[in-house]
N, C-alpha and C positions, 0 to 999 in steps of 0.2 A: 275796591276794598269795601268791607262793611263800614258804614258811616262812623260807627263808634270807635273803629280802629284806625281810621285814616288820619294823617297828619293835618294839622290845622293851618300852618303857615304855607304860603305859596311855594317856598323853597323846599318843603317836605313833599310836594306833589309833582313838581316839574323839574326836569333836567337831571335828576339823579340816575345813576345806573340801576338797572332792574335788580341786580343783586343787593344793592344798598337799600332799595325800597323793601325788599323781602326781609333783610336784616332788621330794618326799623320796625316793620310790622311785628316780627317775632319778639322784638324787644318790648313792645307794648303789651303783647300777649304771647308768652312762650308756647301756648297750645295752639296758636294760629296755624292754619294750613294755606297752601297755595296750590291751585289746580290749573291745568291747561288742557285744551282739547288736543286731539291727535294731530301732530305736525305733518303726518303723511296724508292727512285727509283735508286739512284746512290751512290755507295760506297764512291767515293771521296767526295761527299757532306756530307755524314755521318761523315767521318773523319774530315772534316772542322768544323762540328758541335761539335765534341769532343773538339777542340781548342776553339771554340766560347764560349762554356759553361764554360770552365776552367777559363776564365778570367772575367766572368760576375757575378753580384750579384745573379742573378737567371735566369733560362732559358727563362722566359717570357720577361725579359728585353733584353736578348741577341737576341731573335727572333725579337724584335722591331727594332734592329739595322740593320737587313737584310730584311726588309719587301719589297716585290715587289709591283709594282703598278697594276699588273694583276696576272694571275695564275703563279705558280711555273713552271719553265722549267724542264722537266724530266731529261735532260742530260746537261752536261757542254757544249757540242758542240752546242746544240740548244740555250742555253743561250747566247753564244758568237755570234751566227748568228742573234739573235733578236736585238742586240744592234745597228747595223748600220742603222736601220730604223729611228733612231733619232740621228743625229751626235752630237748634243749638249749634249744629255744624255750619249752617248758613251764616250765623252771626260771627263765626270765627274763621271763615274761609274767604280768601281773596282769589280772584279768578283772572287769568290772562286772556282777555277777550277784547274785541274792538270797541272803541268808545261809542260808536253810533248806537249800540244796543241799549245804552242808557236812555236814548231818545226814542228809538223806534219800539223798544220793548220786545218781548218774546212771547210766543204763544203758550203760556202756561199761567197758572194761578198767581198773578202778580201780587195779589193781596196778601199772600203768605210769605213774601220775600222781605228780608230786612232791607232798609234803605242803604244804598251804595253810593260811593264817591269815586270819581275817576282820578287816577294818578297817571303821570305821563313820563315813562322811563326815557332817559336821554339816549339810550343805546339800542332801542327797539325801532327798526326802520318803519317807515310809513307804508301802508298798503295802497298803492296808486293804481286806479283803474286804467286799463288800456283799451283803446278803441280798435277792434279787429273786424275787418270785413270778411265775411264767410262766403266762399264760392264753392260751387260743386260742378261735377261733370255734367255736360249738356244743359247747364244753367246760363247759357250765354245769349239767349234770345232777348230781344228788347233791351239791349245793352245800354243804350242811352238813357232810357227811362229808369233802369235799375241804378245806374250811376247817379242820376239826379236824386232819386229817392234816398239813396244812402247818404249823399251829401247833405240833403235837407235834414235827415235825422241827426247827422253828426253836428251840424250847425246848431240845431235845437239843443242837443245834449250838452254841448260845451258853452252854450250861450246863457243868457240870463234866465230863461224859462227852465232849461234843464238844471241849472245850478240851484234854482229855487226848489225843484223837486228833491234833489239830493240834500239840500240844506234842511228841508222839512223832515227828512229821514235821519238827520243827525250827522251827515257827512260834511267835510270841509273841502275847500277848493283843492283840486287835484295837483295843480302845478305850483301852488303857493301854500304849501302845507304850513300850518301855523296861522293862516288867515282865519279871522273870526268867522263864526257861523253868520248867516245873513242878517239875523236880527235876534234880539233877546227872546222872541217868541219861540225860536228854534233851538234854544239852548236847553237840553234836558236837565233834569234834577241831578245835581252832583257833578255836572260837567263845567269846566272852565270855558268862558267865552273866547279868551285869547291866551292859551297856555304856551307862551314863549319861554325859552327856545324849544323847538321840536326838531327831531331828526328828519332827514329827507328820505327819498326812496331807497330801497335796499340795493346793494351791489349784487350782481348775479353770482359772483364768485363766493361771496359770504353766505348766500342762501344755499348754494350747492354744498359748500363745506359743512354748514350746520346740519343739513339733511344726512350727509354721509356720516358725520360724527354721531348723530342721533341713532342711526341704524347700527353702528358699531357698539354704541353704549348699551343698547337694549337687547342684545342677545346674539348667539346662543349663551345661555347662562351656566353658572357653576353653583351648585348647592351642596353644602355639607350638613347632614342631619346628625344630631346628637340625641340619642334616645336613652333617657335615664332607665337603667335596667337593675337598679338596686332593689333590695328586698322590700322596701316600703311601698314600691309601686304595686304590689299585689297583696298587701296586708288585708285582713278581714275588714270589710266596710269601705275599703279604698276603691276609687273608680279609675285607678291609674293604668290598668292593663287590658282587661278583656273588653270586647265589643267595639263598636265604631267610635265610642267616646273615649276609649283608652289610648295610651300612647301609640302602640303599633297601628291601631285603626286610624287615628288622626294622621299619622305619617303616610300611610298608604293612600288615603284619600287625596292628600296633597300632591301625590305623584301625577295626578291627572293634569296638573298645570305644567308639566315638563314634557318635552318631546325627545325624539331620538338624537337630535343634534346637541342637546344639553348634556352636561357632565354632572354627575352627582354620586354621592356615596353616603353610607350610614355607619355611624359608630355606636356601639352599645357602651354606655358610660357606666362603669363600676370599677372598683379597685381590683384589678386582676392580680393573679398570683405572681406575675412577673414585675409588678410594681408600676405598670403603665395604667393611666386612668381610663382607658377605653380598650375595646376590642373591635376590630374591623368586622362589621356585619355584612356590608355590601361594598366591595372595592370601588374606589372613585373612578368614574369613566362614563361612557355612553351606554345606555341600557334601553331595552324595550320595557314599557311600563309593566306589562303582565309578568314578565320574567323577574323584574326588580321586586315587585310586590310579593311574588312567590318566595324569593330568597329571604325577604324580611320576615314574612309570616312563618317560614319554616325555621329560621335561625333565631328570631327574637325570643328571649326567655328571661325571666326574672332570676337574678343570681343571689346567692346568700352572701351578700356583701353590701357595703355602703358605696355611695358615689362621691366623687370629689369634683364638684362643678368648677372650682377654682382652677385645678390642674387641667381639666378637660377643656375648658373654654380657652385657656392660654394655648394649649396644643392646637386647638381648632383655628384660632386666630393666626397663629404662626403658619399653619399648614395652608390656609386659604390666602394669606398675604403673599405667599410664594407662588401661587398658581396664576400665571398669566397677568401679573400686576401691570404689565405694559401694553396689553392688547385691548383695554377698555371694555372687555366683556363684563356684564354684571355678575356679581357674586353675592352669596347669601349663606349665613350660618343659621341653622334652626336648632334650638335646644328645647326638647320636650321633657318636662320634669314635674314631680309633685312637690318640689321645694323642701322635701324632708331633710335634705343634707345641706341646707343653706347656712348652717352654722359654720361651714367651711368657706363661706362667701361673705365674710365680715372683715372689718378693720383693714389691715395691710393687704390681705388677700383680695378683698374687693377693690381696693385702690389700684392694685396691680392689674386686675382685669380691666378696670375702667380706662387706665392709661393705655393698655395694649389695644383696647377696642378703638380708642380715638386715633391711635397711630396706624393701625392696620388698614383702616378705610373700608372695612367689610361690614355691612349691616348685619346685626344679629337680631333674629326674631326669638324672643323668649316666650315659650308656650307653657303656661303653668296650669295644672289641673286643679289648682286651689284658687277659689275666689278671693279677690283682694290683693293678689300678688303683684298686680300692676298699679297699685296705689302709689302716689307720688312718694319718693324716698325709699321705697322698697328696692332690694337688690335687682330684681328682674327689670323693674322700670328704669332704674339708673343705667343698667347695662344696655338696654335697648336704646335709650336716649343718647348715651355716649357714642354708640356705634352708628347712629342714624337709622336704626331699625325700628321695630315695633314690639310692643308687649301685649300679649293676649293671655287672659286668664279665664277661669270657669264662669265668670260673669257674662260671657258672650259665647257665640257659636264658634268653638275652636276649630272645628273641621272647615267651616266656610271661611273663617278668617285666615287660617294658614294656607288654604288653597289659593286665596286671592294674593297673598304675599308671594308665594312661590310662582304663581302664574305671571306676575310682573317681571320676574327674573328669567323665567323659562320661555321656550318657544313651543307652546302647546300645539299639537297637531289636531286640526279639526277633523 
């Protein structure tokens, strides 16, 4: 954790479930984030996932708590090296990485990193090295000499000299996890010398189960787009419609984050003649990107009508809550708007949307074409926060930001 956000007492750093450590972190700073490397690439990240799921209602909810803003880093070292590029984010971001990296360091500009402190979750298993002898076909000549060499190396590795090398790099005793590092010289900054109690090695079944749940929780995904199609989106001087920065352009750009296995649909949001707050522009289902983009571009149009974000969001939340709620596939609602009709999203109406968003368990990405719409306390920001989603406004690159959000839910085909 960033040093300024870490707990001071020993009991705040050792033995608590990972979910509790994350809750405590966000209690100290509501804007704090937690990131983890790719569990399919790195064993330490997979073990962190075991702890992450053990304290969560379901894997999908757990994954939302560690969602990155871009691609997953393949290794813990790379994750730590990407943080310094934004010092403000570095100072508010905790990372699920092995303890020894605080001692050994990583190959990036360490001078730009904020000081960090280690916390030790009680439900994240230890990563225990295993000695494996490698053999190969036709490699059986000089068998006695080979056996002796392997045994000498194993004796050194598990003996005092080998342990000294591991200890100097920040590792603890493999079979006595919780054993102090060899001496104070080998304790990295922010690391506890004797952080008892600590968990033991992982059970094979728990690791395999976590990996299976992780894969189910991360895709194929379901995305429902809501495109504000009210008259204000194309008023003189507005940037809401035409070009790559307009609503349809931002939407079609983000389709690149989806694949043919994902399911998605598009609603045009406006007060229809039938009294419904939207019209189906692209039916929900699996699509090829080019064909979906063509349908959106051909059918998207500004209507001579207002939009009702309150009614549209309630309908979208109800719709998505009923789509595969029991199969753990990731879901997302995207609402692209100019906020012109947010007078319908105040008071009791807003409270109703916030309550439904918390209940549905479907993240909502609010994409506003107006700068400042994601300021704290604004309706867009509150809806995104209540749903566990994200708020994007004209103060940032909307096309890039929405693409990243959609790509985390979808299974983009390379």
